[in-house]
C-alpha positions as CSV (number, residue, x, y, z in Angstrom):
1,M,-11.8,-31.2,-1.6
2,A,-12.7,-28.8,1.2
3,A,-11.1,-25.3,1.1
4,E,-8.3,-24.7,3.5
5,H,-9.3,-22.6,6.5
6,P,-7.6,-19.1,6.4
7,E,-6.1,-19.6,9.9
8,D,-4.6,-23.0,8.9
9,R,-3.1,-21.4,5.8
10,R,-1.7,-18.5,7.8
11,A,-0.2,-20.9,10.4
12,A,1.4,-22.9,7.7
13,R,2.9,-19.8,6.1
14,L,4.3,-18.5,9.4
15,A,5.8,-22.0,10.2
16,A,7.5,-22.0,6.8
17,I,8.9,-18.5,7.4
18,R,10.1,-19.4,10.9
19,A,11.9,-22.4,9.4
20,Q,14.0,-20.1,7.2
21,R,14.9,-17.6,9.9
22,G,18.3,-19.1,10.5
23,S,19.5,-18.7,6.9
24,A,22.8,-17.1,6.2
25,E,21.1,-14.3,4.3
26,R,18.9,-13.5,7.2
27,E,21.8,-13.6,9.7
28,Q,23.7,-11.1,7.5
29,Q,20.8,-8.8,7.4
30,I,20.5,-8.8,11.1
31,S,24.3,-8.3,11.4
32,D,24.1,-5.3,9.1
33,L,21.3,-3.8,11.1
34,E,23.2,-4.2,14.4
35,T,26.1,-2.4,12.8
36,R,23.9,0.5,11.7
37,R,22.4,0.7,15.2
38,K,25.9,1.3,16.7
39,I,26.5,4.4,14.5
40,D,23.0,5.8,14.1
41,P,21.7,8.3,16.6
42,P,18.8,7.3,18.9
43,P,15.2,8.1,18.0
44,K,14.2,11.8,18.2
45,S,12.1,11.1,21.3
46,G,15.3,10.1,23.2
47,A,13.5,7.0,24.5
48,V,15.6,4.0,25.4
49,R,15.1,1.2,23.1
50,T,13.5,-1.7,24.8
51,R,11.9,-4.8,23.3
52,R,8.1,-4.8,23.6
53,T,6.4,-8.0,22.4
54,T,3.2,-7.4,24.3
55,S,0.5,-4.7,24.0
56,A,0.5,-3.6,27.7
57,P,-1.6,-0.5,28.4
58,R,0.2,2.8,27.8
59,N,-0.7,6.3,26.9
60,R,-2.9,6.3,23.9
61,R,-2.0,8.8,21.2
62,T,-4.5,9.7,18.6
63,S,-4.9,12.6,16.2
64,G,-7.8,14.4,14.8
65,T,-11.2,14.9,16.5
66,T,-11.7,12.7,19.5
67,A,-15.0,14.2,20.8
68,G,-17.9,11.9,21.4
69,Q,-18.1,8.4,22.8
70,A,-17.2,6.4,19.7
71,F,-14.9,6.3,16.8
72,F,-16.2,4.9,13.5
73,G,-19.0,3.3,15.5
74,H,-16.7,1.7,18.1
75,P,-16.7,2.9,21.7
76,W,-13.3,4.3,22.6
77,A,-12.5,1.4,24.9
78,E,-13.3,-1.0,22.1
79,W,-11.2,1.0,19.6
80,H,-8.2,0.8,21.8
81,Q,-8.7,-3.0,22.1
82,M,-8.7,-3.1,18.3
83,V,-5.4,-1.3,18.3
84,D,-4.0,-3.6,20.9
85,A,-5.1,-6.7,18.9
86,G,-3.5,-5.1,15.8
87,V,-0.2,-4.5,17.6
88,A,-0.1,-8.1,18.8
89,H,-0.9,-9.4,15.4
90,L,1.9,-7.4,13.8
91,V,4.5,-8.2,16.5
92,E,3.7,-11.9,15.9
93,H,4.5,-11.4,12.2
94,A,7.6,-9.4,12.9
95,E,8.9,-12.2,15.2
96,A,8.3,-14.6,12.3
97,G,9.9,-12.4,9.7
98,A,6.6,-12.1,7.8
99,T,4.3,-9.4,6.5
100,T,0.5,-9.4,6.5
101,T,-2.3,-7.6,4.5
102,E,-4.8,-5.1,5.6
103,T,-7.5,-7.7,5.0
104,E,-5.8,-10.2,7.2
105,L,-5.2,-7.6,9.9
106,W,-8.9,-6.5,9.9
107,Q,-10.2,-10.1,10.0
108,H,-7.8,-11.0,12.8
109,I,-9.0,-8.1,14.9
110,G,-12.6,-9.0,14.4
111,T,-12.0,-12.7,15.2
112,T,-9.9,-11.9,18.2
113,L,-12.4,-9.5,19.8
114,G,-15.5,-11.3,18.5
115,L,-16.6,-8.3,16.5
116,S,-18.6,-8.2,13.2
117,L,-16.5,-5.5,11.6
118,E,-17.8,-3.5,8.6
119,D,-15.9,-2.1,5.6
120,P,-12.4,-1.2,6.7
121,R,-11.6,1.4,4.1
122,L,-12.5,4.4,6.2
123,P,-11.2,3.3,9.6
124,M,-8.1,1.5,8.4
125,P,-5.9,4.6,8.0
126,F,-6.7,5.7,11.5
127,L,-6.1,2.2,12.8
128,L,-2.7,2.0,11.2
129,R,-1.9,5.4,12.5
130,D,-2.7,4.4,16.1
131,I,-0.9,1.1,15.8
132,T,2.2,3.0,14.6
133,N,2.0,5.5,17.4
134,R,1.7,2.7,20.0
135,Q,5.2,1.3,19.2
136,L,7.1,4.1,17.5
137,E,8.7,5.6,20.6
138,D,10.0,2.2,21.8
139,T,11.5,1.1,18.5
140,G,11.9,4.1,16.3
141,L,10.3,1.9,13.6
142,L,6.9,1.8,11.9
143,L,5.3,-1.5,12.9
144,T,2.8,-1.0,10.1
145,A,5.5,-1.4,7.4
146,L,4.5,-5.1,7.8
147,V,1.0,-4.3,6.4
148,T,1.0,-4.6,2.6
149,R,-1.5,-4.7,-0.2
150,D,-2.5,-8.1,-1.7
151,D,0.4,-8.0,-4.1
152,G,2.9,-7.8,-1.2
153,S,3.9,-4.1,-1.7
154,P,3.2,-1.2,0.7
155,S,0.4,1.2,-0.1
156,P,1.1,4.9,-0.7
157,A,-0.7,5.7,2.5
158,F,2.2,4.0,4.4
159,F,4.6,6.6,3.1
160,R,2.3,9.5,4.0
161,L,2.1,8.1,7.5
162,A,5.9,7.8,7.7
163,A,6.1,11.4,6.7
164,Q,3.5,12.4,9.3
165,V,5.5,10.8,12.1
166,G,8.8,12.4,10.9
167,R,10.5,9.3,9.6
168,L,10.4,10.2,5.9
169,P,10.9,13.5,4.2
170,S,7.5,14.9,3.2
171,V,8.6,15.3,-0.4
172,Q,8.8,11.5,-0.7
173,A,5.2,11.0,0.5
174,P,2.8,10.7,-2.5
175,A,-0.3,12.9,-2.5
176,E,-3.6,11.1,-2.3
177,S,-4.5,12.5,-5.7
178,Q,-1.6,10.4,-7.1
179,D,-2.7,7.1,-5.6
180,A,-4.4,5.8,-8.8
181,T,-1.2,6.0,-10.9
182,W,1.4,5.9,-8.1
183,T,4.4,3.6,-8.5
184,M,6.8,3.1,-5.6
185,T,10.1,4.9,-6.2
186,D,13.6,3.4,-5.5
187,R,14.0,5.6,-2.4
188,Q,10.6,4.7,-1.1
189,E,11.3,1.0,-1.5
190,A,14.6,1.3,0.2
191,F,13.0,3.0,3.2
192,W,10.2,0.4,3.4
193,R,12.7,-2.5,3.2
194,D,14.9,-0.9,5.8
195,Q,11.9,-0.7,8.1
196,L,11.0,-4.3,7.5
197,Q,14.5,-5.6,8.2
198,G,14.7,-3.4,11.3
199,L,11.4,-4.9,12.6
200,F,12.5,-8.5,11.8
201,A,15.7,-7.9,13.7
202,W,14.1,-6.0,16.6
203,Y,11.5,-8.6,17.3
204,G,13.3,-11.7,16.1
205,D,15.2,-14.0,18.4
C-alpha cells in the first residue's frame, strides 16, 4: 500500500477539524473570548484590531544584526517571502482551528516558494520571531502559538519569544539552559491555550 502523501494527510486533518468547528464547546470558547475582549484593554500599541487573513506587504520588523545582503543564506527579499508564506500557512490553520509543527511549517515554506531549504534549527527562531512581529500589532496575539513540537506542545522558545514581545512576564520564560529538562508550568500552559483560543476566534468565521 502506497504511503499517504503529506499534503493529502494535512488536507484531511484540516477538513476534519473544520467539520468540528460548530461544536457547542467551540462556540462557548468563542463566546468567552468575546466577553474578555469587551473588558480587556486594547493592545499596548494602541492599534485598532482589524482582521488580517492575507500577508499584504507592510513594514518589516526584525531584530539583531541586519547588515549584509542575506540572512542565513537567503537574500533579504527571499527571507521576507518566507515570512509571508509562514504567516499565510499559520492563518490558514488558525481559520481551521488547528495547530502545525515546525517541520510542517518549514516544509510548507520550501514547497510554496520552490526552495530547497536546509536544516531549520538555526533560522527557525528568527523565522518565528518575524512571523510573530508581522501580525502582533493587528491582533495582540502571537500567531506562532500555533507552532508546536511533534507531541503537540509548545516549545520553551515560544515562551521566551512571548516575553521578548511583552506578552508574558519574563520570569515565566524558561532559560535556554533549562530546555533539556523543561516542563511546561500551569501558568505557561494557560497562557498558551489562551493564545490558541484567541487566534481560533480571531481568524475563525
